[in-house]
C-alpha positions as CSV (number, residue, x, y, z in Angstrom):
1,M,4.4,-19.7,-23.2
2,S,6.3,-21.4,-21.2
3,T,6.2,-19.8,-17.0
4,Q,10.3,-21.6,-16.6
5,G,13.0,-18.5,-16.3
6,T,10.3,-16.4,-16.1
7,N,9.0,-13.8,-13.2
8,P,6.4,-15.2,-10.8
9,L,4.9,-11.8,-10.1
10,S,4.8,-10.9,-14.2
11,L,2.5,-14.7,-14.2
12,E,-0.6,-12.4,-12.7
13,R,-1.3,-11.1,-16.0
14,N,-1.0,-14.3,-18.7
15,P,-4.2,-15.9,-18.6
16,Q,-2.3,-19.2,-20.4
17,L,-0.3,-19.8,-17.3
18,E,-0.6,-23.8,-16.7
19,Y,-0.4,-24.3,-13.0
20,G,0.6,-27.9,-12.6
21,K,4.7,-26.8,-15.1
22,S,5.5,-25.1,-11.8
23,V,5.5,-24.9,-8.3
24,H,6.2,-21.5,-7.1
25,P,4.3,-20.7,-4.2
26,F,3.4,-17.4,-6.1
27,V,1.4,-19.6,-8.5
28,V,0.7,-21.7,-6.9
29,C,-1.8,-19.3,-4.2
30,R,-3.0,-17.5,-7.4
31,F,-4.4,-21.5,-9.0
32,V,-5.9,-21.0,-5.2
33,F,-7.5,-17.7,-5.6
34,E,-8.7,-19.2,-8.9
35,C,-10.6,-22.3,-7.4
36,C,-11.5,-20.3,-4.6
37,K,-13.1,-17.8,-7.1
38,K,-15.0,-20.5,-9.4
39,L,-16.1,-22.1,-6.4
40,E,-17.8,-18.5,-5.4
41,L,-16.2,-18.7,-1.7
42,D,-16.7,-15.8,0.7
43,V,-12.8,-13.6,1.0
44,L,-12.2,-15.5,4.9
45,S,-12.5,-18.9,3.3
46,T,-9.9,-18.2,0.6
47,A,-8.2,-16.6,3.6
48,T,-7.7,-19.7,4.7
49,A,-6.9,-21.4,2.4
50,I,-4.2,-20.1,1.9
51,T,-3.0,-19.7,5.2
52,L,-3.3,-23.2,5.1
53,F,-1.2,-23.6,2.5
54,H,1.4,-21.0,4.2
55,S,1.3,-23.1,7.4
56,F,2.3,-26.3,5.8
57,Y,4.7,-25.1,4.0
58,K,5.7,-24.0,6.5
59,S,5.6,-26.9,9.6
60,S,6.8,-29.7,7.0
61,R,10.1,-31.0,7.3
62,K,9.7,-32.7,3.5
63,K,8.0,-30.0,1.5
64,E,9.6,-30.7,-2.2
65,V,7.8,-34.6,-1.3
66,Y,4.8,-33.4,-1.3
67,D,2.6,-32.3,-5.1
68,P,1.3,-28.6,-3.8
69,Y,-1.6,-28.9,-5.7
70,L,-2.9,-31.8,-4.1
71,I,-2.0,-29.4,-0.9
72,A,-3.3,-26.5,-1.9
73,G,-6.8,-28.5,-3.0
74,A,-7.2,-29.7,-0.1
75,C,-6.2,-26.6,1.4
76,I,-9.5,-25.2,-0.3
77,Y,-11.7,-28.0,1.0
78,L,-10.0,-27.5,4.1
79,A,-11.1,-23.6,4.7
80,G,-14.5,-24.5,3.1
81,K,-15.2,-26.6,6.4
82,V,-13.2,-24.0,8.6
83,E,-15.3,-21.7,7.4
84,D,-18.8,-22.5,7.3
85,E,-19.5,-23.5,3.4
86,T,-21.9,-24.9,3.3
87,E,-22.5,-25.1,0.2
88,M,-19.3,-26.5,-1.0
89,R,-19.2,-30.6,-1.5
90,L,-15.9,-32.4,-2.0
91,R,-17.0,-33.0,-5.6
92,D,-16.9,-29.5,-6.1
93,V,-13.8,-29.1,-4.8
94,I,-12.2,-31.9,-7.2
95,N,-14.5,-30.5,-10.7
96,V,-12.6,-27.2,-10.0
97,V,-9.2,-28.4,-9.1
98,H,-9.1,-31.0,-12.3
99,A,-10.6,-28.5,-14.8
100,T,-8.2,-25.1,-13.1
101,L,-5.3,-27.2,-13.3
102,H,-6.7,-29.5,-16.7
103,P,-8.5,-26.9,-18.5
104,C,-8.1,-28.8,-22.0
105,K,-9.0,-32.1,-20.8
106,E,-12.5,-33.4,-20.3
107,P,-14.4,-33.2,-16.6
108,L,-13.8,-36.6,-14.6
109,S,-17.5,-38.8,-13.6
110,H,-17.6,-40.7,-11.9
111,D,-15.1,-43.6,-12.1
112,S,-11.6,-44.5,-10.4
113,E,-9.9,-41.5,-11.4
114,Y,-12.4,-39.5,-9.7
115,F,-12.2,-42.1,-6.8
116,M,-8.2,-41.5,-6.9
117,H,-8.4,-37.5,-7.3
118,R,-11.5,-38.2,-4.3
119,E,-8.7,-40.4,-1.7
120,A,-6.1,-38.3,-2.6
121,L,-7.9,-35.4,-1.0
122,V,-9.2,-36.9,1.1
123,E,-5.9,-38.3,2.0
124,A,-4.0,-35.0,1.9
125,E,-6.6,-33.3,4.8
126,L,-5.6,-35.7,7.4
127,L,-2.3,-35.2,6.8
128,L,-2.7,-31.3,6.8
129,L,-4.4,-31.8,9.6
130,R,-1.8,-33.2,11.5
131,V,0.9,-31.4,10.3
132,L,-0.6,-27.8,11.5
133,D,-1.3,-30.0,14.6
134,F,-5.5,-29.4,13.8
135,K,-4.5,-25.3,14.2
136,V,-7.0,-24.7,11.7
137,K,-8.1,-21.3,13.1
138,F,-7.0,-17.7,12.0
139,T,-7.1,-14.3,13.0
140,H,-7.5,-12.7,9.3
141,P,-6.2,-8.8,9.2
142,H,-9.6,-8.5,7.2
143,K,-12.0,-7.1,10.7
144,Y,-8.7,-4.9,11.5
145,L,-8.8,-3.7,8.0
146,L,-12.6,-2.8,7.7
147,H,-12.0,-1.4,11.1
148,Y,-8.9,1.4,10.2
149,L,-11.1,2.2,7.2
150,K,-14.4,2.9,8.5
151,T,-12.4,5.1,11.6
152,L,-10.2,7.1,8.4
153,K,-13.2,7.1,7.0
154,D,-14.9,8.9,9.4
155,W,-12.2,11.7,10.0
156,I,-10.9,11.8,6.0
157,P,-13.4,15.1,4.5
158,I,-15.6,13.1,2.2
159,Q,-14.7,15.0,-1.4
160,T,-10.8,13.5,-0.1
161,W,-12.5,10.3,0.8
162,S,-14.3,9.7,-2.6
163,N,-11.1,11.4,-4.3
164,F,-8.9,8.8,-3.5
165,P,-9.4,5.4,-4.2
166,I,-7.7,4.2,-0.6
167,A,-10.5,1.7,0.1
168,S,-10.0,-0.4,-2.6
169,T,-6.5,-0.3,-2.6
170,A,-5.9,-1.7,1.2
171,W,-8.7,-4.7,0.3
172,S,-6.5,-5.3,-3.4
173,L,-2.7,-5.0,-1.4
174,L,-4.5,-7.8,1.2
175,Q,-5.2,-10.5,-1.3
176,D,-2.0,-9.4,-2.6
177,F,-0.7,-9.8,0.1
178,Y,-1.6,-13.3,0.7
179,H,0.3,-14.5,-2.1
180,D,3.8,-14.2,0.1
181,P,4.0,-17.0,3.4
182,F,5.7,-14.0,5.0
183,L,1.7,-13.3,5.7
184,L,2.6,-15.7,9.0
185,E,5.3,-13.4,10.3
186,C,3.2,-10.5,11.0
187,G,0.2,-10.3,13.3
188,P,-3.1,-9.3,11.8
189,S,-3.0,-5.7,12.5
190,K,0.1,-5.3,11.3
191,V,-0.6,-6.7,8.0
192,A,-4.2,-4.5,8.0
193,L,-2.3,-1.4,8.6
194,S,1.0,-1.4,6.0
195,C,-2.1,-2.0,3.3
196,I,-3.0,1.4,4.3
197,I,-0.2,3.0,5.0
């Protein structure tokens, strides 16, 4: 199924999505989410990876020059370092990114192709750091949302809280919000509040 001429939002339900055929930011963010899930990264590491991706493309003067999937892989690797994901290794990131981009290909062996990918990812990570001026630590809306939901839960009668999926809906909305670069324009407390309202 071709992804050209379709609404990128409808790709959410398309399990046959071929990532390399689209450079739409929504699709690349979905790619980042999928890779982070396969790497078993926590929510904040995933949020950092996507924020790095959006920040890079906001700050970069030559957006069309860079391969968004290479940048996405570098964002995932850098996010793992920023958020202290001690179990994540560069080889794991390379293998997951490659397998997600090319699901029908064989896994990379320890040959020249692997080392080419490795060098490209490390170079992209250095580029990220330079473009972002080494500002790679972010305050995410998650802790605000958690605080707001706790306050609401204490305030709303328990039966009402049980009958309405306020918390799960808010968390889903927050994850969806990360697909849009507009996330960078809002403060974390406003983003968290908008997920509840």
